[in-house]
BASEMAR-774889 format. One record per residue (C-alpha): x, y negated, z; residue in one letter. Coordinates in nm, 2 decimals. Each point is the difference from the previous one (the first is absolute). Layout:
! residues N
SITE / X / Y / Z / a
...
//
This chain:
! residues 545
SITE / 7.44 / -9.69 / 5.82 / m
SITE / 0.01 / 0.08 / -0.37 / a
SITE / 0.27 / -0.27 / -0.07 / s
SITE / 0.34 / -0.04 / 0.16 / s
SITE / 0.01 / -0.37 / -0.10 / q
SITE / -0.30 / -0.17 / 0.16 / p
SITE / -0.12 / -0.32 / -0.15 / k
SITE / -0.02 / -0.25 / 0.29 / i
SITE / -0.15 / -0.34 / -0.05 / y
SITE / 0.15 / -0.27 / 0.23 / k
SITE / -0.12 / -0.35 / 0.08 / s
SITE / 0.13 / -0.27 / -0.23 / l
SITE / 0.04 / -0.23 / 0.29 / l
SITE / 0.29 / -0.03 / 0.25 / p
SITE / -0.04 / 0.22 / 0.32 / p
SITE / -0.12 / -0.15 / 0.32 / v
SITE / 0.14 / 0.10 / 0.35 / p
SITE / -0.16 / 0.30 / 0.15 / v
SITE / -0.14 / -0.11 / 0.33 / q
SITE / 0.12 / 0.20 / 0.30 / r
SITE / -0.17 / -0.17 / 0.29 / s
SITE / -0.35 / -0.02 / 0.16 / s
SITE / -0.25 / -0.18 / -0.22 / i
SITE / -0.05 / -0.22 / 0.31 / f
SITE / 0.37 / -0.09 / 0.01 / t
SITE / 0.00 / -0.06 / -0.37 / f
SITE / -0.31 / -0.24 / 0.01 / l
SITE / 0.06 / -0.17 / 0.33 / f
SITE / 0.38 / -0.02 / 0.02 / e
SITE / 0.17 / 0.05 / -0.33 / q
SITE / -0.24 / -0.21 / -0.22 / t
SITE / -0.20 / -0.18 / 0.27 / y
SITE / 0.20 / -0.33 / 0.01 / y
SITE / 0.00 / -0.05 / -0.38 / e
SITE / -0.34 / -0.16 / 0.06 / h
SITE / -0.13 / -0.23 / 0.27 / a
SITE / -0.13 / 0.19 / 0.31 / p
SITE / -0.27 / -0.26 / 0.04 / t
SITE / -0.14 / 0.06 / -0.35 / a
SITE / -0.34 / 0.18 / -0.02 / p
SITE / 0.03 / 0.37 / -0.06 / a
SITE / -0.37 / 0.12 / 0.01 / f
SITE / -0.32 / -0.21 / -0.04 / i
SITE / -0.35 / 0.11 / 0.09 / d
SITE / -0.23 / -0.07 / -0.29 / f
SITE / -0.32 / -0.06 / 0.20 / k
SITE / 0.15 / -0.23 / 0.27 / t
SITE / 0.31 / -0.14 / -0.15 / g
SITE / 0.19 / 0.10 / 0.31 / q
SITE / 0.37 / 0.06 / -0.07 / q
SITE / 0.27 / 0.21 / 0.17 / i
SITE / 0.36 / -0.12 / -0.06 / t
SITE / 0.30 / 0.22 / -0.08 / r
SITE / 0.13 / -0.07 / 0.35 / e
SITE / -0.33 / 0.10 / 0.17 / a
SITE / 0.00 / 0.32 / -0.19 / v
SITE / 0.35 / 0.09 / 0.12 / k
SITE / -0.06 / -0.10 / 0.36 / n
SITE / -0.33 / 0.17 / 0.03 / l
SITE / 0.13 / 0.32 / -0.17 / s
SITE / 0.28 / 0.02 / 0.26 / l
SITE / -0.25 / -0.06 / 0.29 / r
SITE / -0.24 / 0.27 / -0.14 / l
SITE / 0.30 / 0.23 / -0.05 / g
SITE / 0.09 / -0.02 / 0.37 / w
SITE / -0.36 / 0.07 / 0.10 / g
SITE / -0.02 / 0.30 / -0.23 / l
SITE / 0.31 / 0.15 / 0.15 / r
SITE / -0.06 / -0.10 / 0.36 / n
SITE / -0.37 / -0.07 / 0.08 / t
SITE / -0.23 / 0.21 / -0.21 / i
SITE / -0.14 / 0.30 / 0.18 / q
SITE / -0.11 / 0.30 / -0.23 / l
SITE / -0.13 / 0.34 / 0.09 / p
SITE / 0.25 / 0.28 / 0.03 / g
SITE / 0.04 / 0.26 / -0.27 / s
SITE / -0.25 / 0.23 / 0.17 / s
SITE / -0.23 / 0.00 / 0.31 / p
SITE / 0.20 / -0.01 / 0.31 / g
SITE / 0.30 / -0.16 / -0.16 / h
SITE / 0.10 / -0.35 / 0.13 / p
SITE / -0.07 / -0.32 / -0.19 / d
SITE / 0.26 / -0.12 / -0.24 / t
SITE / 0.14 / -0.31 / -0.15 / h
SITE / 0.10 / -0.03 / -0.37 / l
SITE / 0.36 / 0.08 / -0.08 / t
SITE / 0.22 / -0.03 / -0.31 / r
SITE / -0.13 / 0.21 / -0.29 / g
SITE / -0.36 / 0.04 / 0.14 / d
SITE / -0.28 / -0.05 / -0.26 / i
SITE / -0.29 / -0.24 / 0.03 / v
SITE / -0.28 / -0.04 / -0.25 / m
SITE / -0.15 / -0.32 / -0.14 / f
SITE / -0.37 / -0.02 / -0.11 / v
SITE / -0.07 / -0.36 / -0.09 / s
SITE / -0.07 / -0.24 / -0.29 / p
SITE / 0.24 / -0.29 / -0.06 / n
SITE / 0.01 / -0.26 / 0.28 / s
SITE / 0.24 / -0.23 / 0.18 / l
SITE / 0.05 / 0.28 / 0.26 / s
SITE / 0.11 / 0.25 / -0.26 / w
SITE / 0.35 / -0.11 / -0.05 / p
SITE / 0.05 / -0.08 / 0.36 / l
SITE / -0.10 / 0.35 / 0.10 / a
SITE / 0.21 / 0.15 / -0.28 / l
SITE / 0.32 / -0.18 / 0.08 / f
SITE / -0.05 / 0.05 / 0.38 / g
SITE / -0.01 / 0.37 / -0.06 / c
SITE / 0.31 / -0.01 / -0.23 / v
SITE / 0.19 / -0.20 / 0.26 / a
SITE / -0.09 / 0.27 / 0.26 / a
SITE / 0.14 / 0.27 / -0.23 / g
SITE / -0.33 / 0.16 / -0.07 / l
SITE / -0.12 / 0.16 / -0.32 / k
SITE / -0.33 / -0.13 / -0.14 / i
SITE / -0.25 / 0.20 / -0.21 / t
SITE / -0.25 / -0.20 / -0.19 / l
SITE / -0.36 / 0.11 / -0.06 / a
SITE / -0.26 / -0.15 / -0.24 / a
SITE / -0.23 / -0.21 / 0.20 / y
SITE / -0.29 / 0.12 / -0.22 / s
SITE / 0.05 / 0.36 / 0.13 / s
SITE / -0.29 / 0.18 / 0.15 / r
SITE / 0.06 / 0.22 / 0.31 / p
SITE / 0.05 / 0.32 / -0.19 / r
SITE / 0.27 / -0.16 / -0.23 / e
SITE / 0.17 / -0.17 / 0.29 / l
SITE / 0.01 / 0.33 / 0.19 / s
SITE / 0.20 / 0.17 / -0.28 / w
SITE / 0.28 / -0.26 / 0.03 / q
SITE / -0.02 / 0.00 / 0.38 / y
SITE / 0.04 / 0.37 / 0.04 / l
SITE / 0.27 / 0.02 / -0.26 / d
SITE / 0.22 / -0.26 / 0.16 / i
SITE / -0.12 / 0.00 / 0.37 / k
SITE / 0.08 / -0.37 / 0.09 / p
SITE / 0.02 / -0.09 / 0.37 / k
SITE / -0.23 / -0.31 / -0.03 / a
SITE / -0.22 / -0.16 / -0.26 / i
SITE / -0.01 / -0.38 / -0.05 / f
SITE / -0.33 / -0.09 / -0.15 / v
SITE / -0.21 / -0.30 / -0.10 / a
SITE / -0.28 / -0.07 / 0.25 / r
SITE / -0.28 / 0.07 / -0.24 / h
SITE / 0.15 / 0.35 / -0.09 / l
SITE / 0.02 / 0.12 / 0.36 / v
SITE / -0.33 / 0.21 / -0.04 / p
SITE / 0.15 / 0.17 / -0.30 / i
SITE / 0.31 / 0.10 / 0.18 / v
SITE / -0.20 / 0.11 / 0.30 / e
SITE / -0.21 / 0.22 / -0.23 / q
SITE / 0.32 / 0.14 / -0.15 / m
SITE / 0.12 / 0.10 / 0.35 / f
SITE / -0.34 / 0.16 / 0.07 / s
SITE / 0.02 / 0.20 / -0.32 / l
SITE / 0.34 / 0.15 / 0.09 / i
SITE / -0.12 / 0.09 / 0.35 / g
SITE / 0.18 / -0.27 / 0.21 / s
SITE / -0.18 / -0.14 / 0.30 / s
SITE / -0.13 / -0.36 / 0.01 / p
SITE / 0.25 / -0.07 / 0.28 / e
SITE / 0.30 / 0.11 / -0.22 / e
SITE / -0.14 / -0.20 / -0.29 / a
SITE / -0.04 / -0.31 / 0.21 / r
SITE / 0.37 / 0.03 / 0.12 / r
SITE / 0.15 / 0.06 / -0.34 / r
SITE / -0.20 / -0.28 / -0.18 / i
SITE / 0.14 / -0.35 / 0.02 / w
SITE / -0.18 / -0.30 / -0.17 / i
SITE / 0.24 / -0.18 / -0.23 / m
SITE / -0.20 / -0.32 / -0.06 / d
SITE / 0.09 / -0.17 / 0.33 / t
SITE / 0.37 / -0.04 / -0.09 / l
SITE / -0.06 / -0.31 / -0.21 / s
SITE / -0.18 / -0.16 / 0.30 / d
SITE / 0.33 / 0.03 / 0.20 / v
SITE / 0.20 / -0.16 / -0.28 / a
SITE / -0.24 / -0.29 / -0.03 / l
SITE / -0.05 / -0.05 / 0.37 / s
SITE / 0.18 / -0.28 / 0.19 / e
SITE / -0.13 / 0.09 / 0.35 / a
SITE / 0.11 / 0.34 / 0.13 / p
SITE / -0.10 / 0.07 / 0.36 / d
SITE / 0.24 / 0.04 / 0.29 / a
SITE / 0.07 / 0.36 / -0.10 / n
SITE / 0.11 / -0.10 / -0.34 / g
SITE / -0.30 / 0.16 / -0.17 / t
SITE / -0.30 / -0.15 / -0.18 / i
SITE / -0.36 / 0.03 / 0.13 / s
SITE / -0.16 / 0.17 / -0.30 / i
SITE / -0.30 / 0.23 / 0.00 / e
SITE / 0.06 / 0.33 / -0.17 / d
SITE / -0.37 / 0.04 / -0.07 / g
SITE / -0.05 / 0.36 / -0.09 / i
SITE / -0.08 / 0.26 / 0.27 / n
SITE / 0.28 / -0.11 / 0.22 / g
SITE / 0.26 / 0.09 / -0.27 / v
SITE / 0.33 / -0.19 / 0.06 / n
SITE / 0.13 / -0.27 / -0.23 / g
SITE / 0.37 / -0.01 / -0.10 / l
SITE / 0.02 / -0.35 / 0.15 / h
SITE / 0.02 / 0.17 / 0.34 / r
SITE / 0.35 / 0.13 / -0.09 / l
SITE / 0.12 / -0.35 / -0.08 / v
SITE / 0.15 / -0.17 / 0.30 / g
SITE / 0.29 / -0.23 / 0.08 / k
SITE / 0.26 / 0.27 / -0.04 / k
SITE / 0.14 / 0.08 / -0.35 / a
SITE / 0.25 / 0.25 / -0.14 / l
SITE / 0.34 / -0.16 / 0.01 / e
SITE / 0.08 / 0.18 / -0.32 / k
SITE / -0.21 / 0.20 / -0.24 / e
SITE / 0.06 / 0.37 / -0.02 / e
SITE / 0.30 / 0.04 / -0.23 / m
SITE / 0.01 / 0.23 / -0.31 / f
SITE / 0.35 / -0.07 / -0.14 / d
SITE / 0.20 / 0.22 / -0.23 / g
SITE / -0.14 / 0.35 / -0.04 / n
SITE / -0.28 / -0.08 / 0.24 / d
SITE / -0.16 / -0.21 / -0.28 / a
SITE / -0.09 / 0.33 / -0.15 / e
SITE / -0.26 / 0.04 / 0.28 / e
SITE / -0.37 / -0.04 / -0.10 / s
SITE / -0.18 / -0.32 / 0.09 / v
SITE / -0.32 / 0.01 / -0.20 / y
SITE / -0.21 / 0.30 / -0.09 / i
SITE / -0.26 / -0.09 / -0.27 / c
SITE / -0.22 / 0.27 / -0.14 / y
SITE / 0.01 / 0.10 / -0.37 / s
SITE / -0.13 / 0.29 / -0.20 / s
SITE / 0.32 / 0.03 / -0.18 / g
SITE / -0.05 / 0.21 / -0.31 / t
SITE / -0.25 / 0.24 / 0.14 / t
SITE / -0.21 / 0.11 / 0.31 / g
SITE / -0.11 / -0.20 / 0.30 / r
SITE / 0.18 / -0.32 / 0.11 / p
SITE / 0.34 / 0.05 / 0.16 / k
SITE / 0.20 / -0.22 / 0.23 / g
SITE / 0.27 / -0.18 / -0.20 / v
SITE / 0.30 / -0.07 / 0.23 / e
SITE / 0.13 / -0.34 / -0.09 / t
SITE / 0.33 / -0.09 / 0.17 / t
SITE / 0.15 / -0.32 / 0.12 / h
SITE / 0.25 / 0.03 / -0.29 / k
SITE / -0.28 / 0.05 / -0.25 / n
SITE / -0.20 / -0.31 / 0.09 / i
SITE / 0.30 / -0.23 / 0.05 / g
SITE / 0.16 / 0.09 / -0.33 / t
SITE / -0.33 / -0.02 / -0.20 / v
SITE / -0.04 / -0.36 / 0.11 / l
SITE / 0.34 / -0.09 / -0.15 / l
SITE / -0.07 / 0.19 / -0.32 / t
SITE / -0.34 / -0.17 / -0.04 / t
SITE / 0.16 / -0.34 / 0.06 / e
SITE / 0.25 / 0.05 / -0.29 / t
SITE / -0.29 / 0.00 / -0.25 / l
SITE / -0.27 / -0.19 / 0.18 / w
SITE / 0.20 / -0.31 / 0.09 / k
SITE / -0.02 / -0.10 / -0.37 / g
SITE / -0.36 / -0.12 / 0.05 / c
SITE / 0.03 / -0.14 / 0.35 / e
SITE / -0.04 / -0.37 / 0.09 / t
SITE / 0.08 / -0.21 / 0.30 / d
SITE / -0.37 / -0.03 / 0.08 / q
SITE / -0.10 / 0.36 / -0.01 / d
SITE / -0.30 / 0.13 / 0.20 / v
SITE / -0.10 / 0.36 / -0.01 / y
SITE / -0.34 / 0.15 / 0.06 / i
SITE / -0.05 / 0.34 / 0.17 / a
SITE / -0.32 / 0.14 / -0.14 / m
SITE / 0.14 / 0.34 / -0.07 / l
SITE / 0.00 / 0.22 / 0.32 / p
SITE / 0.32 / 0.00 / 0.20 / a
SITE / -0.05 / 0.37 / 0.08 / y
SITE / 0.09 / 0.07 / -0.37 / h
SITE / 0.38 / -0.01 / -0.09 / m
SITE / -0.08 / -0.26 / -0.27 / f
SITE / -0.14 / -0.24 / 0.26 / g
SITE / 0.24 / 0.10 / 0.28 / l
SITE / 0.32 / -0.06 / -0.20 / a
SITE / -0.10 / -0.28 / -0.22 / v
SITE / -0.25 / -0.20 / 0.21 / l
SITE / 0.13 / 0.04 / 0.36 / i
SITE / 0.38 / 0.06 / -0.03 / h
SITE / 0.11 / -0.17 / -0.32 / y
SITE / -0.16 / -0.34 / 0.05 / p
SITE / 0.14 / -0.01 / 0.36 / f
SITE / 0.35 / 0.07 / -0.13 / m
SITE / -0.04 / -0.28 / -0.26 / r
SITE / -0.15 / -0.25 / 0.24 / g
SITE / -0.34 / -0.01 / -0.18 / k
SITE / -0.32 / -0.04 / 0.20 / p
SITE / -0.27 / 0.27 / -0.05 / v
SITE / -0.38 / -0.07 / 0.02 / v
SITE / -0.16 / 0.30 / 0.16 / m
SITE / -0.33 / 0.11 / -0.13 / l
SITE / -0.16 / 0.25 / 0.24 / n
SITE / -0.30 / 0.11 / -0.21 / q
SITE / 0.16 / 0.14 / -0.32 / g
SITE / -0.07 / -0.16 / -0.33 / f
SITE / -0.30 / -0.21 / -0.07 / e
SITE / 0.01 / -0.24 / -0.29 / s
SITE / -0.14 / -0.31 / 0.17 / k
SITE / 0.21 / 0.04 / 0.31 / t
SITE / 0.31 / 0.05 / -0.21 / f
SITE / -0.06 / -0.31 / -0.21 / c
SITE / -0.08 / -0.20 / 0.31 / e
SITE / 0.33 / 0.11 / 0.16 / a
SITE / 0.21 / -0.08 / -0.31 / v
SITE / -0.15 / -0.35 / -0.01 / q
SITE / 0.02 / -0.07 / 0.37 / r
SITE / 0.36 / 0.12 / 0.05 / y
SITE / 0.14 / -0.06 / -0.35 / r
SITE / 0.09 / 0.36 / -0.04 / v
SITE / 0.26 / 0.06 / -0.27 / t
SITE / 0.07 / 0.38 / 0.01 / t
SITE / -0.26 / 0.27 / -0.04 / v
SITE / 0.06 / 0.37 / 0.02 / c
SITE / -0.29 / 0.20 / -0.12 / l
SITE / -0.13 / 0.31 / -0.18 / v
SITE / -0.18 / 0.04 / -0.34 / p
SITE / -0.35 / 0.02 / 0.15 / p
SITE / 0.05 / -0.34 / 0.16 / i
SITE / 0.13 / -0.14 / -0.33 / i
SITE / -0.32 / 0.13 / -0.16 / l
SITE / -0.22 / -0.18 / 0.25 / e
SITE / 0.20 / -0.33 / -0.02 / l
SITE / -0.05 / 0.01 / -0.37 / s
SITE / -0.38 / 0.01 / 0.03 / t
SITE / -0.12 / -0.13 / 0.34 / h
SITE / -0.18 / -0.34 / -0.01 / p
SITE / 0.16 / -0.11 / 0.32 / a
SITE / 0.33 / -0.06 / -0.19 / v
SITE / -0.17 / -0.30 / -0.18 / d
SITE / -0.06 / -0.18 / 0.33 / q
SITE / 0.35 / -0.04 / 0.14 / y
SITE / 0.34 / -0.16 / -0.08 / d
SITE / 0.24 / 0.28 / -0.06 / l
SITE / 0.27 / -0.21 / -0.15 / s
SITE / 0.26 / 0.09 / 0.27 / s
SITE / 0.03 / 0.36 / -0.13 / i
SITE / 0.33 / 0.06 / -0.17 / t
SITE / 0.02 / 0.38 / -0.02 / n
SITE / -0.20 / 0.31 / 0.03 / l
SITE / 0.15 / 0.34 / 0.07 / t
SITE / -0.18 / 0.31 / -0.09 / s
SITE / 0.07 / 0.35 / 0.11 / g
SITE / -0.16 / 0.33 / 0.12 / a
SITE / -0.18 / 0.08 / -0.33 / a
SITE / 0.04 / -0.06 / -0.37 / p
SITE / -0.11 / -0.34 / -0.14 / l
SITE / -0.11 / -0.07 / -0.36 / s
SITE / 0.13 / -0.30 / -0.19 / i
SITE / -0.36 / -0.10 / -0.09 / a
SITE / -0.10 / -0.01 / 0.37 / l
SITE / 0.32 / -0.18 / 0.10 / a
SITE / -0.05 / -0.27 / -0.26 / n
SITE / -0.37 / -0.04 / 0.09 / k
SITE / 0.09 / -0.06 / 0.36 / c
SITE / 0.29 / -0.25 / -0.08 / l
SITE / -0.22 / -0.19 / -0.24 / d
SITE / -0.28 / -0.02 / 0.26 / r
SITE / 0.25 / -0.13 / 0.27 / l
SITE / 0.14 / -0.25 / -0.25 / a
SITE / -0.35 / -0.17 / -0.03 / t
SITE / 0.04 / -0.07 / 0.38 / r
SITE / 0.35 / -0.15 / -0.05 / g
SITE / 0.22 / 0.30 / 0.07 / a
SITE / 0.31 / 0.03 / -0.22 / k
SITE / 0.09 / 0.35 / 0.12 / a
SITE / 0.20 / 0.29 / -0.13 / i
SITE / -0.10 / 0.36 / 0.07 / l
SITE / 0.28 / 0.24 / 0.10 / i
SITE / -0.05 / 0.38 / 0.01 / q
SITE / 0.19 / 0.25 / 0.21 / g
SITE / -0.01 / 0.36 / 0.11 / c
SITE / 0.08 / 0.19 / 0.30 / g
SITE / -0.14 / 0.23 / 0.26 / s
SITE / -0.01 / 0.05 / 0.38 / t
SITE / 0.28 / 0.26 / -0.06 / e
SITE / 0.22 / -0.27 / -0.16 / t
SITE / -0.09 / -0.27 / 0.26 / t
SITE / -0.20 / -0.19 / -0.26 / c
SITE / 0.19 / -0.16 / -0.28 / s
SITE / 0.21 / 0.23 / -0.22 / a
SITE / -0.04 / -0.19 / -0.32 / q
SITE / -0.10 / -0.36 / -0.06 / i
SITE / -0.03 / -0.21 / -0.31 / v
SITE / 0.24 / -0.30 / 0.01 / a
SITE / -0.21 / -0.33 / 0.00 / p
SITE / 0.17 / -0.12 / -0.32 / a
SITE / -0.12 / 0.32 / -0.17 / e
SITE / -0.36 / -0.01 / 0.13 / s
SITE / -0.15 / -0.06 / -0.35 / v
SITE / 0.25 / 0.18 / -0.23 / r
SITE / -0.01 / 0.31 / 0.22 / k
SITE / -0.36 / 0.00 / 0.10 / f
SITE / -0.12 / 0.36 / 0.05 / g
SITE / 0.33 / 0.11 / 0.14 / s
SITE / 0.02 / 0.07 / 0.37 / v
SITE / 0.34 / -0.15 / -0.01 / g
SITE / 0.37 / 0.08 / 0.02 / q
SITE / 0.16 / 0.18 / 0.29 / l
SITE / 0.06 / -0.20 / 0.31 / v
SITE / 0.36 / -0.02 / 0.12 / p
SITE / 0.14 / 0.32 / 0.16 / t
SITE / -0.28 / 0.22 / -0.16 / m
SITE / 0.09 / 0.28 / -0.24 / e
SITE / -0.25 / 0.19 / -0.21 / a
SITE / -0.03 / 0.31 / -0.23 / r
SITE / -0.27 / 0.09 / -0.24 / l
SITE / -0.06 / 0.37 / 0.02 / m
SITE / -0.18 / 0.24 / -0.23 / v
SITE / -0.12 / 0.33 / 0.14 / e
SITE / 0.10 / 0.29 / -0.23 / v
SITE / -0.11 / 0.37 / 0.00 / e
SITE / 0.18 / 0.20 / 0.26 / s
SITE / 0.23 / 0.28 / -0.12 / q
SITE / -0.10 / 0.35 / 0.09 / p
SITE / 0.12 / 0.09 / 0.35 / g
SITE / 0.06 / -0.37 / 0.11 / s
SITE / -0.17 / -0.14 / 0.30 / e
SITE / -0.17 / -0.34 / 0.02 / g
SITE / -0.05 / -0.26 / -0.26 / k
SITE / 0.27 / -0.09 / -0.26 / v
SITE / 0.05 / -0.36 / -0.12 / y
SITE / 0.21 / -0.18 / -0.26 / r
SITE / 0.07 / -0.37 / -0.04 / d
SITE / -0.22 / -0.17 / -0.25 / a
SITE / 0.16 / -0.11 / -0.33 / e
SITE / 0.04 / -0.37 / -0.10 / e
SITE / -0.35 / -0.14 / -0.03 / g
SITE / -0.17 / 0.32 / 0.13 / e
SITE / -0.24 / -0.01 / 0.29 / e
SITE / 0.06 / 0.19 / 0.32 / g
SITE / -0.08 / 0.02 / 0.37 / e
SITE / 0.19 / -0.27 / 0.18 / m
SITE / 0.23 / 0.12 / 0.28 / w
SITE / 0.15 / -0.27 / 0.22 / m
SITE / 0.29 / -0.02 / 0.24 / r
SITE / 0.14 / -0.28 / 0.21 / g
SITE / 0.02 / -0.15 / 0.35 / p
SITE / -0.37 / -0.11 / -0.02 / t
SITE / -0.13 / 0.35 / -0.05 / v
SITE / -0.17 / 0.12 / 0.32 / c
SITE / 0.14 / 0.26 / 0.24 / k
SITE / -0.27 / 0.25 / -0.09 / g
SITE / -0.34 / 0.11 / 0.12 / y
SITE / -0.06 / 0.02 / 0.37 / f
SITE / 0.01 / 0.36 / 0.13 / n
SITE / -0.08 / 0.14 / -0.34 / n
SITE / 0.29 / 0.21 / -0.14 / p
SITE / -0.21 / 0.16 / -0.27 / e
SITE / -0.09 / -0.34 / -0.15 / a
SITE / 0.36 / -0.12 / 0.04 / n
SITE / 0.13 / 0.30 / -0.19 / a
SITE / -0.24 / -0.05 / -0.29 / s
SITE / 0.04 / -0.38 / -0.02 / t
SITE / 0.37 / -0.07 / 0.08 / f
SITE / 0.30 / 0.19 / -0.16 / t
SITE / 0.30 / 0.10 / 0.21 / p
SITE / 0.21 / -0.28 / -0.15 / d
SITE / -0.25 / -0.27 / 0.09 / g
SITE / -0.23 / -0.05 / -0.31 / w
SITE / -0.36 / -0.09 / 0.07 / y
SITE / -0.24 / 0.15 / -0.26 / k
SITE / -0.25 / -0.28 / -0.05 / s
SITE / -0.27 / 0.20 / -0.20 / g
SITE / -0.02 / -0.30 / -0.24 / d
SITE / 0.09 / 0.05 / -0.37 / i
SITE / 0.19 / -0.29 / -0.14 / l
SITE / 0.21 / -0.11 / -0.30 / r
SITE / 0.29 / -0.24 / -0.01 / c
SITE / 0.06 / -0.26 / -0.28 / d
SITE / 0.33 / -0.12 / -0.14 / e
SITE / 0.02 / -0.28 / 0.25 / d
SITE / -0.03 / 0.22 / 0.31 / g
SITE / -0.37 / -0.08 / 0.06 / y
SITE / -0.23 / 0.29 / 0.10 / f
SITE / -0.36 / 0.06 / -0.11 / y
SITE / -0.25 / 0.24 / 0.17 / i
SITE / -0.17 / 0.22 / -0.25 / v
SITE / -0.17 / 0.27 / 0.21 / d
SITE / -0.01 / 0.15 / 0.35 / r
SITE / 0.10 / 0.35 / 0.09 / k
SITE / -0.13 / -0.01 / 0.35 / k
SITE / -0.36 / 0.09 / 0.07 / e
SITE / -0.10 / -0.30 / 0.21 / m
SITE / -0.27 / -0.25 / -0.10 / l
SITE / 0.06 / -0.37 / -0.02 / k
SITE / -0.30 / -0.20 / 0.12 / y
SITE / 0.02 / -0.38 / 0.05 / k
SITE / 0.38 / 0.04 / 0.05 / g
SITE / -0.04 / 0.27 / 0.27 / h
SITE / 0.11 / 0.36 / -0.03 / q
SITE / -0.28 / 0.25 / 0.05 / i
SITE / 0.11 / 0.36 / 0.06 / a
SITE / -0.24 / 0.25 / -0.16 / p
SITE / 0.09 / 0.24 / 0.28 / a
SITE / -0.16 / -0.23 / 0.26 / e
SITE / -0.33 / -0.02 / -0.19 / l
SITE / 0.00 / 0.38 / -0.06 / e
SITE / 0.06 / 0.06 / 0.38 / a
SITE / -0.30 / -0.21 / 0.09 / i
SITE / -0.23 / 0.17 / -0.27 / l
SITE / 0.11 / 0.35 / 0.12 / l
SITE / -0.15 / -0.08 / 0.35 / e
SITE / -0.35 / 0.02 / -0.15 / h
SITE / -0.14 / 0.35 / 0.07 / p
SITE / -0.13 / 0.04 / -0.36 / d
SITE / 0.34 / -0.08 / -0.17 / v
SITE / 0.21 / 0.31 / -0.06 / g
SITE / 0.28 / -0.17 / -0.20 / d
SITE / 0.06 / -0.34 / -0.16 / v
SITE / 0.23 / -0.18 / -0.23 / g
SITE / 0.04 / -0.38 / -0.04 / v
SITE / 0.14 / -0.17 / -0.31 / i
SITE / 0.03 / -0.37 / -0.11 / g
SITE / -0.21 / -0.15 / -0.28 / i
SITE / 0.13 / -0.33 / -0.14 / k
SITE / -0.22 / -0.31 / 0.01 / d
SITE / 0.10 / -0.17 / -0.32 / e
SITE / -0.13 / -0.34 / 0.12 / y
SITE / 0.17 / -0.03 / 0.34 / s
SITE / 0.29 / 0.24 / -0.06 / g
SITE / -0.10 / 0.18 / 0.32 / d
SITE / -0.02 / 0.38 / 0.03 / e
SITE / -0.33 / 0.13 / 0.13 / l
SITE / -0.02 / 0.34 / 0.17 / p
SITE / -0.20 / 0.28 / -0.17 / r
SITE / -0.09 / 0.30 / 0.22 / y
SITE / -0.04 / 0.35 / -0.12 / v
SITE / -0.17 / 0.21 / 0.27 / c
SITE / -0.07 / 0.38 / 0.03 / l
SITE / -0.33 / 0.03 / 0.20 / v
SITE / -0.06 / 0.31 / 0.22 / v
SITE / -0.14 / 0.23 / 0.13 / p
SITE / -0.26 / 0.04 / -0.27 / f
SITE / 0.08 / 0.06 / -0.37 / s
SITE / 0.31 / -0.21 / -0.05 / p
SITE / -0.05 / -0.29 / -0.22 / e
SITE / 0.23 / -0.28 / -0.11 / l
SITE / -0.10 / -0.35 / 0.10 / i
SITE / 0.18 / -0.30 / -0.16 / i
SITE / -0.05 / -0.34 / 0.17 / l
//
């Protein structure tokens, strides 16, 4: 580094304990009895069916036993014996939000497994990239997505028999939780319904794990979730989130977020749980705080959202700017009572003050007296790294917040390398100067799965994560995003890697080379891809789409 005296920003808030246990232990033992076990944990929007906190715990331990002792999976290669799942094995989820989703998740965690989460909108080609990169032992999938996963297996050359044995339907778990009449064997008579593929309910019997798999002390550094992120460049990479990461981030989030909580809070899970934002803030955090979550399984649709808010008196809404844009204009908003909403939390992309005020004013006409809180984080920081304190939601609008407890940051400016030096040289930004944010703390991920090159370019030897975002800090310790160094596109809150689009275009026989850049849509704030293709084999010409 250019300076021997680094300028390190620290959180203005008191530190929280760093969690050194399994996230299952933390949620179902250490914080479980702070709230009534019989209180609802998750609610199905369509049917109104509820699963209590106690049912989530009991079913997770029963599923955990089945995952470790009953499941039969193909051996590692032809001729090898069938296997069970053991501690540290990886399974993949491909499913929208549902009542079964948290049951499957916590059952896997109780069994000591690692879970990689895939976008349920993935096509077979996209899914195959993640599958081949991480090689999970089994895939737990929503019933209607079984054909997509079967096509993925066909694409990578697996036999239909192997595909059938590795795919397990997730949807049937909630039927077990809601059933009062198991048969004599302790299982539920439920039809799997797709080409003889098994349902996860077949693993849930009378037996249960006496104790979840433990990850105490240094074992809390083991990975539990592997979400995929493009990081600062290239194709998506598996981000290894540890038990310590996820447990600690819940406490850091609570420190700031509890300032806008009420005794009657109800969350709504319309953001996908496969994304770290939804996973941490809509599955784990409400459970820790004893708040019920209404599960929407079809993503965001204005009429459905408004109906859910009115029916279940939703108070807390986590969303992204494109949804804020739709709520500010969609006619369905005028047809429902939205007075229960007390706060909106926006993340994943920049939000203009004009759009925020337009949405808040629109909701106010439907009775909502809400505040809007912004925050910032990434998959690599286990979601929230900065949050605006509720009391500062108006005065500090436009800021992504102050550092959460335990988080440290530096703003770094790249300088020209000296002759003969290797690698990039940085200096700390001066007071008020903008720079790339580097972050360090117990919520920063373990690294990228099986990707030493990406780890070396993104994480420093002393633990700093290079975010690729350019920020400045004001005199009160609040940060503002001013630019982005990384090449990814932001579209409707999702990260789009240009390298992925380029790889697909290069498969066309007439494309010799291609580059993808982002073009800002001033109205929505999204970045739209623009392609520059070199066409062959004839006289090369440049085509811009």
